[in-house]
FISELO-611957 format. One record per residue: residue in three letters; x, y, z of N, C-alpha, C, O in turn. Coordinates in steps of 0.05 Angstrom, whole numbers, padded with zeros to 5 digits, always signed. Example, Ala and Ser with C-alpha at 12.3 -4.5 7.8 and 13.67 -1.06 7.14 Angstrom:
ala+00264-00114+00156+00246-00090+00156+00264-00066+00156+00285-00066+00169
ser+00257-00045+00142+00273-00021+00143+00258+00001+00157+00268+00023+00161
//
This chain:
met+02653+02255+01825+02632+02234+01823+02613+02235+01849+02589+02234+01848
arg+02628+02236+01872+02611+02236+01896+02595+02259+01899+02572+02257+01908
gly+02605+02283+01893+02589+02308+01895+02566+02306+01877+02544+02314+01885
thr+02570+02295+01853+02546+02294+01834+02525+02275+01845+02501+02281+01843
arg+02532+02253+01857+02514+02236+01869+02496+02249+01890+02472+02247+01891
gln+02513+02263+01908+02499+02275+01931+02480+02299+01921+02458+02303+01931
arg+02489+02313+01902+02471+02333+01890+02446+02321+01879+02424+02331+01884
ser+02449+02299+01864+02427+02284+01853+02407+02276+01875+02383+02278+01872
arg+02420+02265+01896+02402+02255+01919+02386+02276+01931+02363+02271+01936
his+02398+02299+01936+02383+02321+01949+02363+02334+01930+02342+02344+01939
his+02369+02333+01903+02351+02344+01884+02326+02323+01883+02303+02331+01884
arg+02332+02297+01882+02309+02276+01881+02293+02280+01906+02269+02280+01903
arg+02304+02283+01929+02288+02285+01953+02270+02310+01953+02247+02310+01963
arg+02281+02331+01944+02262+02355+01941+02239+02349+01922+02216+02356+01929
leu+02243+02338+01901+02223+02333+01881+02204+02313+01892+02179+02315+01889
his+02216+02292+01905+02199+02272+01917+02180+02285+01939+02156+02279+01939
gly+02191+02301+01956+02173+02312+01977+02152+02328+01965+02130+02327+01975
thr+02156+02344+01943+02136+02359+01930+02113+02340+01920+02089+02345+01924
ala+02123+02319+01907+02103+02300+01896+02086+02286+01916+02062+02282+01913
leu+02101+02280+01939+02087+02267+01960+02066+02283+01973+02045+02274+01980
val+02073+02308+01976+02052+02329+01987+02027+02328+01969+02004+02326+01978
ala+02033+02330+01942+02009+02331+01924+01994+02306+01926+01969+02305+01925
ala+02009+02282+01930+01993+02258+01930+01977+02255+01957+01955+02242+01957
leu+01987+02266+01978+01973+02266+02003+01949+02284+02001+01927+02276+02009
ala+01951+02307+01990+01929+02325+01985+01906+02312+01969+01883+02320+01972
leu+01913+02293+01951+01894+02281+01935+01886+02256+01948+01867+02243+01939
gly+01899+02248+01969+01891+02223+01983+01897+02199+01967+01883+02179+01969
thr+01918+02200+01948+01922+02178+01930+01946+02162+01933+01950+02143+01918
leu+01963+02169+01952+01987+02156+01958+01984+02126+01964+01974+02118+01985
ala+01992+02111+01946+01989+02080+01950+01961+02072+01958+01957+02053+01972
gly+01941+02087+01949+01914+02080+01956+01906+02087+01984+01884+02078+01992
thr+01923+02103+01999+01917+02109+02027+01903+02137+02028+01912+02155+02015
pro+01881+02139+02044+01868+02164+02048+01886+02184+02060+01902+02177+02078
ala+01885+02210+02052+01902+02230+02063+01900+02230+02092+01920+02232+02106
ala+01875+02227+02104+01872+02228+02134+01888+02207+02147+01901+02212+02167
thr+01890+02182+02135+01906+02162+02147+01937+02169+02145+01953+02165+02163
ala+01944+02178+02121+01973+02185+02118+01982+02207+02136+02006+02208+02143
ala+01965+02225+02144+01971+02246+02162+01963+02239+02190+01956+02258+02205
ala+01964+02217+02198+01956+02207+02226+01971+02223+02248+01992+02234+02242
pro+01961+02223+02272+01974+02238+02293+02003+02227+02297+02008+02203+02295
gly+02020+02245+02302+02048+02237+02305+02063+02235+02280+02087+02231+02281
his+02052+02236+02257+02065+02233+02232+02061+02260+02216+02040+02265+02204
ala+02081+02275+02217+02082+02302+02203+02079+02298+02172+02090+02279+02161
glu+02065+02315+02160+02063+02312+02130+02092+02321+02119+02107+02335+02132
pro+02097+02311+02095+02122+02316+02081+02128+02348+02083+02111+02365+02084
gly+02154+02351+02082+02164+02379+02089+02177+02378+02118+02193+02395+02125
cys+02169+02359+02133+02179+02355+02159+02182+02380+02174+02203+02393+02176
gly+02158+02388+02186+02157+02413+02201+02170+02411+02227+02184+02391+02233
pro+02167+02431+02243+02181+02434+02268+02173+02413+02288+02151+02403+02286
gly+02190+02407+02306+02185+02388+02328+02204+02365+02328+02217+02359+02308
pro+02207+02352+02350+02226+02331+02351+02218+02306+02336+02195+02297+02338
gly+02237+02293+02320+02231+02271+02306+02253+02251+02304+02271+02253+02322
ile+02255+02234+02287+02276+02213+02285+02300+02226+02269+02295+02233+02246
pro+02323+02229+02279+02345+02240+02263+02352+02221+02239+02349+02197+02240
asp+02361+02234+02219+02369+02218+02195+02390+02198+02202+02390+02175+02192
ser+02408+02207+02221+02430+02190+02229+02421+02164+02242+02438+02146+02245
gln+02397+02161+02251+02385+02137+02263+02368+02123+02246+02357+02102+02254
ile+02363+02131+02222+02347+02114+02203+02364+02097+02184+02382+02108+02170
ser+02358+02073+02183+02373+02053+02168+02356+02036+02150+02331+02037+02153
ile+02367+02021+02132+02351+02004+02116+02364+01975+02114+02388+01974+02108
gln+02351+01953+02119+02362+01926+02118+02362+01920+02087+02342+01921+02072
leu+02385+01914+02078+02389+01912+02048+02373+01887+02037+02370+01884+02013
tyr+02364+01869+02054+02348+01847+02047+02319+01859+02034+02305+01845+02019
thr+02314+01884+02040+02291+01896+02027+02295+01894+01997+02275+01891+01983
his+02319+01896+01986+02323+01894+01957+02338+01868+01947+02353+01867+01928
val+02332+01847+01964+02346+01822+01956+02339+01813+01928+02355+01799+01916
gly+02317+01821+01916+02309+01815+01890+02329+01828+01869+02333+01818+01847
glu+02341+01851+01877+02363+01863+01862+02390+01852+01869+02407+01850+01851
leu+02397+01845+01893+02422+01838+01902+02427+01807+01900+02449+01798+01895
gly+02407+01793+01904+02412+01763+01906+02423+01755+01932+02429+01772+01948
ser+02425+01728+01936+02440+01717+01960+02469+01716+01957+02479+01717+01934
gly+02484+01715+01978+02513+01716+01976+02524+01743+01972+02512+01763+01979
thr+02548+01742+01959+02562+01768+01954+02554+01778+01925+02559+01765+01905
pro+02541+01801+01924+02535+01813+01899+02557+01822+01884+02578+01828+01896
ser+02556+01825+01857+02578+01838+01843+02583+01865+01851+02564+01878+01862
ala+02606+01876+01847+02612+01904+01853+02594+01922+01838+02584+01941+01850
asp+02588+01918+01814+02571+01934+01798+02541+01936+01808+02529+01957+01809
thr+02532+01912+01816+02506+01910+01826+02504+01922+01854+02485+01936+01860
leu+02522+01919+01870+02522+01932+01896+02523+01963+01894+02510+01978+01908
asp+02540+01971+01874+02544+01998+01869+02517+02012+01862+02511+02033+01872
arg+02503+01998+01844+02477+02009+01833+02456+02009+01857+02441+02028+01861
val+02455+01986+01873+02434+01985+01893+02442+02005+01916+02424+02019+01926
leu+02467+02008+01923+02473+02029+01944+02468+02057+01934+02463+02075+01950
gly+02469+02062+01909+02464+02087+01897+02434+02095+01899+02427+02117+01906
glu+02419+02074+01892+02390+02077+01894+02380+02081+01925+02363+02097+01931
val+02392+02066+01943+02387+02069+01970+02394+02096+01982+02379+02108+01998
ala+02418+02106+01972+02425+02134+01979+02406+02156+01966+02399+02175+01979
asp+02399+02152+01943+02379+02169+01929+02352+02170+01945+02338+02191+01947
ala+02346+02147+01956+02320+02145+01973+02322+02162+01999+02302+02169+02011
gly+02345+02170+02007+02350+02186+02030+02365+02174+02053+02371+02188+02072
phe+02371+02148+02052+02383+02133+02074+02412+02140+02074+02425+02145+02054
arg+02422+02141+02099+02451+02145+02108+02463+02121+02120+02487+02119+02122
asn+02446+02102+02129+02455+02078+02141+02443+02053+02128+02420+02053+02119
val+02459+02030+02128+02448+02007+02117+02456+01984+02137+02476+01985+02152
glu+02439+01964+02136+02442+01937+02151+02449+01918+02130+02433+01912+02113
leu+02473+01907+02131+02481+01885+02111+02471+01858+02118+02466+01853+02142
tyr+02468+01840+02097+02461+01813+02103+02478+01793+02089+02489+01799+02068
asp+02481+01770+02099+02499+01750+02089+02528+01759+02092+02544+01753+02074
gln+02533+01774+02113+02561+01784+02118+02576+01765+02134+02564+01751+02150
pro+02604+01762+02131+02621+01777+02115+02620+01770+02084+02616+01747+02077
tyr+02622+01789+02067+02621+01783+02038+02648+01772+02028+02668+01777+02042
asp+02649+01758+02005+02673+01749+01994+02689+01775+01986+02713+01776+01984
met+02672+01796+01980+02686+01821+01971+02705+01832+01990+02696+01836+02013
pro+02728+01839+01986+02747+01851+02005+02734+01874+02019+02720+01891+02007
val+02739+01875+02047+02726+01896+02060+02732+01925+02052+02715+01943+02054
gly+02757+01929+02043+02764+01956+02033+02748+01963+02010+02742+01987+02007
glu+02742+01945+01992+02725+01952+01968+02698+01959+01977+02687+01978+01967
leu+02685+01944+01995+02658+01950+02004+02657+01977+02020+02639+01994+02017
lys+02678+01981+02034+02680+02007+02051+02683+02030+02030+02670+02051+02035
ala+02697+02027+02009+02698+02049+01988+02672+02054+01974+02666+02077+01967
leu+02657+02033+01970+02631+02036+01957+02613+02050+01975+02598+02068+01967
leu+02612+02043+02001+02595+02057+02020+02602+02087+02022+02584+02104+02022
arg+02629+02092+02024+02636+02119+02025+02629+02136+02002+02623+02160+02005
glu+02630+02125+01979+02624+02139+01954+02594+02147+01954+02587+02167+01941
his+02577+02132+01967+02548+02139+01966+02540+02152+01992+02516+02155+01998
gly+02560+02159+02008+02553+02172+02033+02537+02154+02054+02520+02164+02069
leu+02544+02129+02054+02530+02111+02069+02549+02098+02091+02573+02096+02088
arg+02535+02090+02113+02552+02076+02134+02538+02049+02140+02514+02047+02140
ala+02554+02028+02146+02542+02003+02153+02540+02003+02183+02560+01999+02198
ala+02515+02007+02193+02511+02009+02222+02508+01982+02234+02513+01980+02258
ser+02501+01961+02219+02495+01935+02233+02495+01914+02209+02495+01921+02186
ser+02494+01889+02217+02494+01867+02198+02481+01842+02207+02479+01839+02231
his+02471+01825+02190+02463+01800+02194+02483+01781+02178+02492+01787+02155
gly+02488+01759+02190+02506+01740+02176+02511+01714+02193+02494+01706+02209
ser+02534+01702+02189+02541+01677+02202+02546+01684+02231+02557+01705+02238
thr+02538+01665+02248+02544+01666+02276+02559+01640+02284+02560+01633+02308
asp+02572+01625+02265+02588+01603+02272+02612+01611+02287+02627+01629+02279
trp+02618+01596+02310+02639+01603+02328+02668+01603+02311+02684+01621+02314
glu+02669+01583+02295+02695+01578+02281+02702+01602+02263+02726+01609+02260
thr+02683+01615+02251+02688+01638+02233+02680+01663+02246+02680+01684+02232
trp+02674+01665+02270+02665+01689+02284+02686+01709+02284+02679+01732+02282
pro+02713+01703+02288+02733+01723+02288+02734+01737+02261+02738+01762+02261
gln+02730+01723+02237+02730+01736+02212+02707+01753+02208+02710+01774+02196
thr+02684+01745+02219+02657+01760+02217+02661+01788+02233+02654+01809+02223
val+02673+01785+02257+02678+01808+02272+02698+01828+02263+02696+01852+02266
ala+02718+01816+02252+02740+01834+02239+02728+01850+02216+02734+01873+02213
tyr+02711+01836+02200+02699+01850+02177+02682+01873+02186+02683+01896+02177
ala+02666+01866+02206+02648+01887+02217+02663+01910+02229+02656+01933+02225
lys+02684+01905+02244+02702+01927+02255+02713+01943+02235+02714+01967+02238
ala+02721+01932+02213+02735+01947+02190+02715+01966+02178+02722+01988+02169
leu+02689+01958+02179+02668+01977+02169+02658+01997+02189+02642+02015+02182
gly+02667+01995+02214+02658+02013+02234+02632+02008+02246+02620+02027+02256
gln+02623+01983+02244+02595+01976+02255+02593+01977+02284+02613+01971+02298
arg+02572+01984+02295+02564+01984+02322+02550+01960+02331+02549+01955+02355
tyr+02539+01942+02312+02525+01919+02319+02531+01898+02298+02534+01904+02274
val+02531+01873+02307+02534+01849+02289+02519+01827+02299+02517+01823+02323
gly+02507+01812+02281+02488+01790+02290+02479+01773+02268+02494+01767+02250
ser+02454+01764+02270+02442+01743+02251+02413+01750+02245+02401+01764+02261
gly+02402+01741+02225+02374+01745+02219+02356+01724+02234+02332+01726+02234
ser+02368+01706+02246+02355+01685+02262+02369+01679+02288+02392+01686+02291
ile+02356+01665+02306+02368+01659+02332+02389+01634+02327+02382+01613+02316
pro+02414+01638+02337+02434+01620+02333+02434+01598+02353+02453+01595+02368
gly+02413+01581+02354+02410+01561+02374+02380+01554+02380+02362+01566+02370
ser+02376+01534+02396+02350+01522+02400+02336+01538+02422+02349+01547+02442
thr+02310+01542+02419+02294+01553+02440+02267+01533+02445+02245+01542+02451
ala+02273+01509+02441+02251+01488+02442+02241+01484+02471+02218+01478+02476
thr+02259+01489+02491+02252+01489+02518+02264+01512+02533+02282+01524+02523
tyr+02256+01518+02556+02267+01539+02571+02297+01532+02577+02312+01551+02576
glu+02307+01509+02582+02334+01502+02586+02348+01508+02559+02370+01520+02559
asp+02337+01500+02536+02351+01505+02510+02354+01536+02507+02374+01545+02498
ala+02334+01551+02515+02336+01581+02511+02358+01591+02530+02374+01608+02521
val+02361+01581+02554+02384+01590+02570+02413+01583+02557+02432+01598+02557
gly+02413+01559+02547+02437+01551+02533+02444+01569+02509+02467+01576+02504
thr+02421+01575+02494+02427+01594+02471+02435+01621+02482+02453+01634+02471
ala+02422+01630+02502+02431+01657+02514+02459+01658+02521+02472+01679+02517
ala+02471+01636+02532+02498+01635+02539+02515+01636+02515+02536+01650+02515
tyr+02507+01623+02492+02523+01626+02467+02521+01655+02456+02540+01666+02445
leu+02500+01667+02458+02496+01696+02450+02516+01714+02466+02531+01730+02455
asp+02515+01710+02491+02536+01725+02508+02563+01720+02498+02579+01739+02496
arg+02571+01696+02492+02599+01689+02484+02604+01705+02457+02625+01718+02455
leu+02585+01705+02439+02589+01718+02413+02593+01750+02420+02611+01762+02409
gly+02576+01760+02435+02573+01789+02441+02600+01798+02456+02611+01819+02452
glu+02607+01780+02474+02632+01787+02491+02655+01790+02472+02669+01810+02472
tyr+02658+01769+02454+02680+01769+02435+02678+01795+02416+02698+01808+02411
ser+02654+01800+02406+02651+01824+02388+02659+01849+02401+02674+01865+02389
arg+02648+01855+02424+02653+01879+02440+02684+01881+02446+02695+01903+02446
his+02697+01860+02453+02725+01862+02461+02742+01864+02436+02765+01872+02437
his+02731+01859+02414+02748+01862+02387+02737+01883+02372+02741+01882+02347
gly+02722+01903+02382+02716+01929+02368+02693+01930+02350+02691+01949+02335
ala+02674+01909+02350+02652+01910+02331+02626+01915+02345+02605+01913+02332
gly+02624+01920+02372+02599+01926+02385+02586+01901+02394+02597+01879+02395
lys+02560+01907+02402+02544+01885+02413+02532+01866+02390+02529+01873+02367
met+02526+01843+02402+02512+01822+02385+02483+01828+02386+02471+01830+02408
leu+02470+01831+02362+02443+01837+02358+02428+01810+02356+02438+01791+02344
val+02404+01809+02368+02385+01787+02364+02360+01794+02352+02344+01810+02362
his+02355+01782+02326+02332+01788+02311+02312+01767+02314+02319+01744+02318
asn+02286+01773+02314+02265+01753+02319+02249+01750+02293+02250+01766+02274
his+02235+01727+02293+02215+01720+02275+02191+01714+02295+02193+01721+02318
thr+02168+01701+02284+02147+01697+02301+02151+01675+02321+02138+01676+02343
asp+02169+01654+02316+02171+01631+02333+02178+01636+02361+02168+01623+02380
val+02197+01656+02366+02206+01662+02394+02183+01675+02410+02184+01675+02435
phe+02163+01687+02396+02141+01697+02412+02117+01676+02415+02102+01677+02434
glu+02116+01658+02396+02095+01638+02396+02101+01616+02415+02083+01604+02426
arg+02127+01610+02420+02135+01588+02438+02137+01599+02470+02152+01618+02476
thr+02122+01587+02486+02122+01596+02515+02130+01573+02534+02128+01550+02528
phe+02139+01582+02557+02146+01563+02577+02137+01573+02605+02130+01596+02608
thr+02136+01554+02624+02132+01561+02650+02158+01568+02664+02176+01552+02665
his+02161+01592+02675+02187+01598+02684+02192+01582+02710+02175+01581+02728
pro+02215+01570+02712+02224+01552+02733+02224+01565+02759+02221+01550+02779
asp+02228+01591+02763+02229+01603+02789+02204+01615+02797+02196+01612+02820
thr+02191+01630+02780+02167+01646+02785+02140+01631+02779+02119+01637+02790
gly+02142+01611+02761+02117+01596+02752+02101+01612+02732+02080+01602+02723
glu+02110+01636+02725+02095+01653+02704+02102+01641+02677+02123+01628+02674
thr+02083+01647+02657+02087+01640+02629+02103+01661+02615+02095+01685+02614
val+02126+01653+02604+02142+01671+02589+02147+01661+02561+02146+01637+02556
thr+02153+01679+02543+02158+01671+02516+02189+01664+02514+02205+01671+02532
ala+02196+01651+02492+02224+01645+02487+02242+01669+02485+02265+01669+02492
trp+02228+01691+02473+02243+01716+02470+02248+01729+02497+02270+01740+02503
glu+02228+01727+02514+02233+01737+02544+02254+01720+02558+02270+01731+02573
ala+02256+01695+02553+02276+01678+02565+02304+01687+02556+02322+01688+02573
leu+02307+01694+02530+02331+01703+02519+02339+01731+02531+02362+01737+02536
val+02319+01747+02534+02325+01773+02546+02335+01771+02576+02354+01784+02584
glu+02321+01755+02590+02328+01751+02618+02355+01739+02622+02368+01746+02642
asn+02365+01722+02604+02389+01706+02609+02413+01714+02592+02433+01700+02590
thr+02410+01738+02581+02434+01750+02565+02444+01775+02581+02429+01788+02595
asn+02468+01780+02578+02483+01801+02589+02479+01827+02572+02487+01828+02549
pro+02468+01849+02585+02462+01873+02567+02487+01887+02558+02486+01904+02541
arg+02511+01879+02571+02535+01891+02562+02545+01880+02535+02560+01893+02520
tyr+02537+01856+02528+02544+01843+02504+02522+01837+02484+02528+01832+02461
val+02497+01837+02493+02476+01827+02475+02453+01848+02476+02445+01857+02497
thr+02442+01856+02453+02419+01874+02451+02401+01860+02431+02410+01841+02418
phe+02375+01869+02429+02355+01859+02413+02346+01878+02391+02341+01901+02395
glu+02344+01867+02367+02334+01881+02345+02304+01871+02341+02300+01850+02329
leu+02285+01886+02351+02258+01876+02350+02245+01882+02323+02240+01905+02315
asp+02239+01858+02309+02224+01862+02285+02193+01864+02291+02180+01844+02297
val+02184+01888+02289+02157+01894+02299+02136+01881+02284+02115+01875+02295
gly+02140+01876+02257+02121+01862+02240+02117+01833+02250+02094+01824+02255
trp+02140+01818+02253+02137+01791+02260+02127+01785+02289+02114+01765+02295
ala+02133+01807+02306+02122+01806+02334+02091+01810+02334+02076+01796+02348
ala+02082+01828+02318+02055+01834+02315+02039+01808+02304+02017+01801+02314
glu+02052+01796+02285+02041+01771+02272+02038+01749+02292+02020+01733+02289
ala+02056+01749+02311+02054+01729+02331+02035+01735+02354+02032+01719+02373
gly+02020+01759+02351+01999+01765+02370+02008+01783+02392+01992+01789+02411
ile+02033+01794+02391+02045+01810+02413+02037+01838+02409+02037+01850+02387
asp+02029+01851+02434+02025+01880+02434+02052+01893+02433+02064+01895+02454
val+02061+01903+02411+02087+01913+02407+02093+01937+02424+02115+01939+02434
val+02074+01955+02427+02078+01978+02443+02084+01971+02472+02103+01982+02484
asp+02067+01954+02483+02072+01942+02511+02099+01929+02514+02111+01931+02535
leu+02107+01914+02493+02132+01901+02495+02155+01920+02498+02173+01917+02515
ile+02155+01941+02480+02175+01962+02481+02176+01976+02507+02197+01982+02518
glu+02152+01983+02517+02151+01998+02542+02163+01980+02565+02176+01990+02583
glu+02158+01953+02563+02168+01936+02585+02198+01930+02583+02212+01928+02603
his+02208+01927+02557+02236+01916+02554+02253+01937+02538+02274+01929+02528
gly+02244+01961+02534+02257+01979+02519+02286+01983+02523+02300+01991+02504
asp+02296+01979+02547+02324+01983+02553+02341+01959+02541+02365+01960+02542
arg+02329+01939+02531+02344+01917+02518+02340+01917+02488+02351+01901+02473
ile+02325+01938+02479+02319+01939+02449+02333+01964+02437+02324+01987+02439
glu+02356+01959+02424+02370+01982+02415+02366+01987+02385+02374+02008+02374
leu+02353+01966+02371+02347+01970+02343+02319+01960+02338+02309+01942+02352
leu+02306+01971+02319+02280+01961+02310+02282+01954+02283+02299+01965+02269
his+02268+01935+02272+02262+01929+02246+02235+01940+02242+02215+01928+02251
val+02232+01961+02229+02205+01977+02226+02191+01966+02200+02200+01972+02178
lys+02170+01951+02202+02155+01941+02182+02127+01950+02184+02118+01957+02206
asp+02113+01951+02162+02084+01955+02161+02072+01933+02145+02086+01920+02129
ala+02046+01927+02149+02036+01903+02137+02004+01904+02140+01993+01917+02158
val+01991+01889+02122+01962+01885+02124+01959+01854+02130+01978+01839+02128
asn+01935+01846+02138+01927+01819+02143+01944+01807+02165+01951+01784+02165
ile+01949+01824+02186+01965+01815+02207+01949+01794+02224+01926+01800+02232
gly+01961+01770+02230+01949+01751+02246+01927+01736+02232+01912+01721+02244
ser+01924+01740+02206+01902+01725+02191+01912+01699+02182+01936+01694+02184
glu+01897+01682+02172+01903+01655+02163+01924+01656+02141+01942+01639+02141
glu+01921+01675+02121+01940+01676+02102+01966+01688+02108+01985+01687+02093
gly+01967+01701+02133+01991+01713+02141+01996+01741+02132+01984+01749+02112
leu+02012+01756+02144+02014+01785+02139+02024+01788+02110+02037+01771+02098
thr+02018+01811+02099+02029+01820+02074+02042+01847+02077+02028+01866+02085
gln+02068+01849+02072+02084+01873+02079+02076+01895+02059+02070+01890+02035
val+02077+01918+02068+02071+01944+02052+02090+01966+02061+02103+01963+02081
gly+02091+01986+02046+02107+02010+02055+02098+02022+02081+02075+02019+02089
leu+02116+02035+02095+02109+02048+02120+02088+02068+02117+02088+02086+02100
gly+02068+02066+02136+02044+02084+02135+02021+02073+02118+01999+02085+02117
asp+02026+02051+02104+02004+02041+02086+01989+02017+02096+01971+02006+02083
gly+01998+02008+02120+01988+01985+02132+01971+01988+02158+01960+02008+02165
glu+01971+01965+02172+01954+01965+02197+01970+01967+02223+01958+01969+02245
met+01998+01967+02221+02015+01970+02244+02010+01997+02259+02006+02018+02247
asp+02010+01997+02286+02008+02021+02301+02036+02033+02300+02049+02032+02321
leu+02045+02043+02280+02071+02055+02279+02075+02081+02297+02096+02086+02308
thr+02053+02096+02298+02054+02119+02316+02060+02111+02346+02075+02124+02360
gly+02046+02090+02355+02050+02081+02382+02076+02067+02386+02089+02070+02407
ile+02085+02052+02366+02111+02038+02368+02134+02057+02368+02152+02054+02384
leu+02135+02076+02350+02157+02095+02348+02157+02114+02373+02178+02122+02383
gly+02132+02120+02383+02132+02136+02406+02143+02121+02430+02157+02132+02446
ala+02137+02095+02433+02146+02080+02455+02175+02074+02452+02188+02068+02473
ala+02187+02076+02429+02217+02070+02424+02232+02094+02429+02256+02093+02430
arg+02219+02117+02432+02235+02142+02435+02254+02144+02459+02245+02140+02481
gly+02280+02150+02455+02296+02150+02476+02311+02124+02483+02330+02124+02499
glu+02303+02102+02470+02314+02075+02475+02328+02065+02450+02351+02056+02451
val+02314+02067+02428+02324+02055+02403+02344+02073+02390+02340+02097+02388
arg+02368+02061+02381+02389+02075+02367+02385+02075+02337+02391+02095+02323
tyr+02375+02054+02326+02371+02052+02297+02343+02042+02291+02333+02022+02302
tyr+02331+02055+02273+02302+02049+02265+02307+02039+02235+02310+02055+02216
thr+02308+02012+02233+02318+01999+02207+02293+01990+02192+02279+01971+02201
tyr+02288+02004+02170+02266+01996+02153+02271+01969+02138+02293+01965+02129
glu+02250+01952+02137+02255+01929+02123+02226+01922+02109+02205+01924+02122
trp+02227+01914+02083+02204+01901+02069+02216+01880+02053+02229+01885+02032
asp+02212+01855+02061+02225+01833+02047+02215+01832+02018+02191+01831+02013
trp+02236+01833+02000+02229+01835+01970+02212+01858+01963+02193+01854+01948
ala+02219+01881+01971+02203+01904+01965+02201+01907+01935+02219+01898+01920
pro+02180+01918+01925+02175+01920+01895+02191+01940+01881+02195+01938+01857
ser+02201+01960+01894+02213+01982+01880+02232+01999+01901+02230+01996+01925
phe+02249+02015+01888+02265+02031+01904+02248+02057+01912+02254+02071+01931
glu+02227+02062+01898+02208+02085+01905+02194+02077+01930+02188+02095+01946
ser+02187+02053+01934+02173+02045+01960+02193+02050+01982+02184+02058+02003
ser+02218+02046+01980+02238+02051+02000+02240+02082+02005+02243+02091+02027
ala+02239+02099+01982+02239+02127+01986+02216+02138+02002+02219+02157+02018
arg+02193+02126+01998+02167+02134+02012+02170+02126+02041+02161+02141+02059
ser+02184+02102+02046+02185+02094+02073+02205+02110+02087+02201+02117+02111
phe+02226+02116+02075+02247+02135+02087+02233+02161+02095+02238+02170+02117
asp+02217+02173+02078+02203+02198+02084+02184+02195+02108+02181+02213+02124
tyr+02173+02172+02109+02155+02166+02133+02170+02171+02159+02163+02186+02176
leu+02192+02157+02161+02208+02159+02185+02221+02186+02188+02223+02197+02210
asp+02230+02196+02167+02244+02223+02168+02225+02244+02176+02234+02264+02189
cys+02200+02242+02169+02179+02262+02175+02162+02256+02200+02143+02271+02206
phe+02168+02235+02213+02151+02228+02236+02160+02248+02258+02182+02257+02261
arg+02137+02255+02271+02141+02275+02294+02126+02262+02318+02105+02251+02316
tyr+02140+02265+02342+02130+02253+02366+02107+02269+02376+02095+02263+02396
//
């Protein structure tokens, strides 16, 4: 069964690459002109020579396909089908959400193994009372990072942010000491839109910067969601260049209408307005996982195209 799945995946990727080349030549891929799709730093499909992002560092947040999976623990059949589609799209790593599942960890581990996938990281509960269960589940899956899709605490004031940073350190220290790796901190727009006067320097800092300053890099790292940071008006390239040593994961999004009144609209990688060439270039040598995410993506084919974007990116 596994060999059949893997042969099917490799066959599909070869066919997809051929189709993608043709689409680029015609300038018709998702309505994007060929000149845009072949922007500097982004190799055309076929992935020519030169350093790029290894497949082992490309991941997908499964919330991308929440429309298929639903919230909570999906059925084994549903998860099996979605993981199969994700593997067919080319991914070798996944980031889980709503973890730990009610599903026995051995059952999930077997499903991942069947599809040639690894759980690199997760979003889920950060309640201290259940944290040992969360960490044990992540350890059993062999994860390097465990965390949440939101900040587990208040950042309403600078003092609140310092208190939340202390809690993040506590979570991360427990996780590292019990075999599940660092605590990851994922952002939305609010932690960049909220600013304070630093009590020591008098400089204006964002809530995100306050968390970076007051957490221990041995226990806590940051998963920068580039789309939400851009929506908040942040120069993402500058941010990565300044704080890259604290950012071990990216949520790689693309979007249009960034910063507009109606808010950003997510699209496949390479089809939007994000400076992905600059962002991925700035992240080189710092980031360990490039995790693609499109909340409620319309299809698995859009994930396959986005995998190809990262797979064929050249510095």
